[in-house]
N, C-alpha and C positions, 0 to 999 in steps of 0.2 A: 775604501778609497785608497788606503795604503797599498793594498794588494794590486790595485789597478796601476798605481804609480810604479810599483816594481815591475810589473808586466810590461809597461811602456819602456821603462829604462832598459830592460833586457832586450826588447825589440830593437831599439836604436843602437845598443851596443853591437848586437849581432850584425845589424845592417852595416854599421861603419866598418866592422872587421871584414865583412864580406866584400864591401867596395874596395878596401885597401888591398885585399888579396886577388882582386879580379885580374890584374896584369899577370900574376903567377898562377891563376887558376886554370889557364888553358896551355896545354902542351902542343907540340907540332901536330898539325892536323886539326886544331880547334877542339879537342876533346877535354872534358873536365877530368881532373885527377880523381882517381877513385879513392873514396875515404875508407879507413880500416881502423879497427880497434887495436891499440898498441898495448895498453895496460888497463887492469882493473885493481883498484885498491879499496880498502874499507871492508866492513863485515857485511856479507850478503845473508841478511835476516830481516824478517819483518820488524818494522819500527827502527830500522838502522839506515845509514846512508852509505852509498858507495860512489866512488869517483871513476869515471871512465875516460881515459886519455885516448883521443881520436886523432889519427894522422889525417891531414887535409879536412879538418872540421869545417873551415869556411865553405868548402865545396859542398859538404853535406848541408850546410845551412842554405846555400843557394838552391839546392834541390827542395829544401823545406819551405823556400820562399821567406826565409828569415823568421819562421814561425816555430818556436820551441815546442809547442804543444803537439806538432806533427812528428817529433822525434820520439820514438817509442822504444821501450826497453824489451829485449827478447833474452830469455834465459833457458838454456838447455834445449834449444829448438822446439820449445812448446808451440803448438799451433796457434794458441791464442796470445796475441801481444799483450803485455802488461800495461794496458792503458790506464789513465788516471794518475800515474806517477810522472808528472811533468818535470822535465830536468831543469836544473838551474846552470847557468853559464858561469863557470869559475874563471877561466881565461880563454884564450883563442885556440886551445886545444883540449880542453878538459870540461866535461859535463858531470853534474852531480845528480843523483836520483834518491829521493827519500822514499823508502819502500814501505808502502802501505797497502792493505788489502781492503777494497771497497767493493761495491756491487758491479762496478765497470770491469774490474779485473779479477773477480772472485774465481771465475771458471778457470783462468790462467793459473792462479795460485793453487787451486785445488788439484789440478793436474800435476803441477810441479811438485807439490809436497807429497802427493800420492805415489810418485814414481819410485821404483826400487833401483838403487844404484848397482854398479858392477860389484858383486860380492868378492871378486878377487882384489879389488882396490882396498888397501888398509885404511884409506880416509873415509870409506863408506861404512856407515852403521846407522842406527836408529836416529841418532841426533845430527849426523852430518853426511854430506854427499858432495861429490865433485861435479860442477856444471860448467858449461860454457856460457859466457855473457857477451852479448853485442847489443847493437842498437839498429834502428832502421826507420825509414820514412813511412808514415801510415799508407797502408795498401800497396806497399812495395816489399821486395825481399830485404832481409836484414843485410847490413854490410859485413864484409869478411872480418875476421879477427885473427890476430897473431898472438893475442894474450894467452897465458897458460890458464888451465882450468881454475876456477874459483871454488872454495869450499861453501856450500850452502848450509847454513845452520837451521835445520828444521826445528829443533828443540833446544833451548839453552840448557846445557848440562847442569848448570848451578841451580836450576829450578826443579830438576827432576827429584833429587832426594827430599827436598822439603814437601813437594807435592805428594810423593809416595808416603812420606811419613805422616802427613796429615790425612791422606787417604786411609792409611792403615789404623790410625787413631779413630777416625770416623767409623771405619768398619767394626772395630772392637767395641765402641760405644754402642753401635747398632746391635751387635750380637748380645751384649750384656743386657741391654734393654729387652731384647727378644726372649732371653732366657729368664730374666728376673722379674719382668713385668708381664702384663697381658697385651703387650703391643701387637703380637702376631697370633693371639689366641681368640677362641670363640667368645662371643658375648653371653651373658647369662650367669646363673649362680650354680655353685657346686656344693654338695652336701658337706663334705669333709673339707674345712679350710686349709688343712695340711696338704691336700692334694692340688694338682694344677689342672687347668682346663686344657682341652685339646688344641693343637695348632690349627689355625685356619688357612686353607689353601688360597682363598681370595685375598686375604690380608697379606699373606706371604708374597703373592705375585705383585700386589700393589707396592709393597715395601721394597722388593727387589728393583722394580723399574724406577722408583723414586730414587734409590741410592745410585743406581748406574747413571741415570740422566743427570743427576746433580754433579757426580764426578766428572762426567764427560763435559759438561757446560763449563765447569771451573777450569778443566784442562785446556779446552779450546780458548777460553778467555785469557788464560795465562800465557798462551803461546802467541795468539793472534790479536788479542785485544778486541776480539769480535764479541759483542754483547747481544747479537741477534742470530745466534747459531741454531736456535731451536727451528726445526722444519715442521711443516704441516703434518707429515707422516709421524714424526715423534710425538707431536701434540695429540694426534689421533690415537696412537698407541697408549699414551698416558690416559686419554679419555676412556678407551675400552677398558684398561686396567681399573681405573677409578669406577666405572660403571659396574663392573663385575663385583668389586668389593661392596659398592652400595647395594646392588641387587641382592647379593648373598645376605648382607646384614638385614635388608628389609624383609626378606623371606624368613630368616630366623626369627626377627621380631614379630612377624605376623603370626608364625607358628606358636610362639610363646604367648601372645595375646589370646590366640584361639583357645589354647590349652587352659589359660587362666579363666576364660569366659565359661568354658565347659565345666571347669571345677567349681565356679560359683553357681552354676545351674544345679550341680549335684549337691552342693551345700544347702541350696533353697529347697531341693527335693527332699533332703534328709530332714530338714527343719519342719517342713510341712507335714511329712509322714509321721514325725515324732509327736506333733500336736494331735493328729488324727488318732494315733495309737493311744494316747492319753485319754481322748474322748471316748473311743471304742472300749477301752478297759472299764471306765466308769459306767458306760451303758450296759456292758456285759455283767458287771457286778449287781447292778440294779435289777436286770432281768432274772439273774440267778437267785436273788433274794425273793423276787416276786413268785418264781416257779416253786421255791421251796417253802413258801409261806403256808400257814395253817389258818383256816381251811384252804384247801386247794382252789386256786383260782379257776373260774369257769373257762376262760380262754387259754388254758394251760398249753395245749398243743400249738396254738398260735404263737405263744410267747417263746416256746422252745424253738420253733421255726425261725423266729426273729433273732434269738440268741445264736443259733447256729450260723446264720447269715452274717451276724456281726463278727463271730468268731473267725469265719472264713475271711472277711474283710480285714480283720486285725492280722491274720497271718500274712495276707498279701501286703499289708503296710510294713510289717516287720521285714518281709523279704525285700521290699523296695529300699528300705533303710540299709539292709545288709549289702545290696547291690551298689547303692550310692556310696557307701563306705569303701567298697572295693574300687570303684571308679575314681574316687578321690585319691586313694592311695596310688593307683597307677598313674594318674595325672601328676601327682606330686613327683613321682619318679621320672616322668618325662620332663617335667619343669626343672629338674636338677640335672645339670650336664654331666655326661660320663667323664671320668677322670682321664688325664692324658695316659697314653700307653707307655711313655717313656722313650718312644722312638719317634722322631720327627717325621720320617718318611711315612710311617704307618698312619700317623695322625692326619697328614694332608692327602693321602692316597685312598684312605678307607671311608666308606660310608656305612649305613646300617648293615649292608650285606657283604662287607669286605672290600677288597681292593676293586676299585671301579675304573672302567675304561675312560669315561669322560674326565675324571680327575687326572688320570695319567696322561691324557692327550693334552690337556691345558698346561701341565707341568713341563712336558717335552717341548712344546711350542714356545713356551716362555724362555727355556734354556737355550734353544736354538737361536731365537731372535736376539737374545742378549749377547751371545757369541758373535753374531753377524754385526750387531750395533758396536760392540767394542772393537772389533777388528776394523770396521770403517772409520771410527774416530781415530785410532791410532795411525792408520795409514794416510788419511787424507786431512786430518785436523778438521774435519766437518761431520756434522750429524747426518746419518743417511736419510734419504727421502724414500720411505718404504712404498713399495708398489701397492696401488689401491687394492688389487686382488689379494695380496698378502695380508693387508689389514682386514679385508672382508673375511678371509679365512680365520684370522685371529678372533674376529668378532663372533664368527659362527661358533668357534671353540668355546668362547666365553659364554655365549648364550646358551649352549648345550649344557654347560656346567651349571649355570643358574637354573635352567629348566629341569634338571635332574635333581636339583635340591628340593624341589616342590614336594615330591612323594617321600623324601627322607624324614624320618622321625615325625611322622603324622601322629596327631592325637587320637 
């Protein structure tokens, strides 16, 4: 209700000013005086307010039919008008604009913030750029301006140092955890507790994207106050990364469970054969005593044949026990992870057969997309909307990596 009262009050003030200026609004020939921007004051930056002094403002309001919402801000000749920033009337020659980025003017702000300034202008750098500011009526050309160029503040310099400091601290913490803990290492056990597990490519990829996206999100929020900067493409990319890590962990876990089941079967085989060996030894001893008894048994040859069969069966059982013990030893080695090589790249690029193409492929694509992502965020203060074909390619690369893990380290 209060907002409605303010809008009505502004409407009547503009209407009265326009009526008072009607006698002077027409020059010889009945033409309306051309409005133009005389001066721009204030800080041209998001979440700030600027004041624009306009010559013949009442004439501009006549063209706008005394509707302030039809007066739109234009900055640096951007093709998209900065709608949504409704001006406030300060007096009969000055308008004020509260600079905010919303869905209505997001495309205009993205274009403006992503433009490169003249490198020969000393006022142009990463944080600042000189631009021309004017206004205009909706669906019409902007009015002329005689004002000097205004400095656009893309990024507040006082925020850069704290942000970089916090980002560096976050990165150092991340690296310490990566080296000292198993944050980026394979799951499973290792025989010697003094050694470390190998680094995991899937976990490394997921951790890199998590770090980069968090830093980008905080940076965009810090500059623009936009808490909805995540795009479907970025969410899709994070999903692919998460699924790669999840799939890799699931395959590793499945292989470990399979090896444990195989080891259990060998233990049962060894136990069963040991019982049979004990039983056969007893039977063979009894048969030997009967064969060597006095007087000689009538079925001597039959008992010798039975004893020979028992001895052959005993040898087979002992061989089965020996084979089971070897298989248990082999599976125990497979269930125990290989220690780290001491070289991060060797760990993430090597499989059982050495450096693999599918691991190299996913690492290269991850690095390339991170560079593209970071550059886009710095240039436009928005997160990129990755092309579906690019996401599909990344998905294929991840699926290939997960697929090739299936035959790795089989039991």
